[in-house]
N, C-alpha and C positions, 0 to 999 in steps of 0.2 A: 447514733452514727452521725458524724459531722458532715457538713456539706462538702468538705474538702478531703474526705477519705478516699484513698486509692483502693482499687479492687483487690481482692485476695490474691489473684494471679500476679499483679504488679508488686504487691508487698512480698510475696514469696520469691519473685525474681530478684528483688533487691536483697533479700536475705541470703539467697543462694550465691549471687554474684559478688556481693559486697561484704557479706557476713551479717549476722543478726544485729550486733550493736551499730555498725555503720549504716545498715539499711534502715534501722529505726531512726537514726539521726537524720538521714536524708529525708525520710518521711516527715519528721517533725519540721525540718527546715522548709519543705515544700508547703506544708500546711500553714506555717507562719507567714510565708511569702504570699500565699493566696489570700489569707485573711487581711494582710496589710494592703494588698492591691485593692481588695474590695472596699476597705476603709478609705483609701485614697480616692477611689471612684465615687464613693458616697459624698465625700467632703469637697469634691472638685467644684470650683467656682468659675464662672465665665469672667474673662478679662476683657475689659473694654479699652482699646487703644486710645491714648490721650492725644497723640499727634495724628494728623491726617495721614492717610495711607501713602501719599507721595512724598512726605516730608523726608524720609530717609534718603531717597534718591536726590532730592533737592540739596540736602546737606552734603552729600557726596560730591555732587557737581560743583558746589561752591568751594569745597575743600580742594578739589582737583585744580580749579582755577587759581586758588591762592598759592599753590605749590609751584606754579610756573613763574 
């Protein structure tokens, strides 16, 4: 059993309301999306800003002064 398996009741509801082939397709899509999200969370890296935090507002204020 995969970590991303849906319960029997959920799979049955998908099959009843969408049909067996479409329900199975939705199930596979959800499992692939969950696996991809988990992979992205594992490979996530911290980003360190290069410019100081106030640099963006400083640049905006300079640009505003130049447009007048």
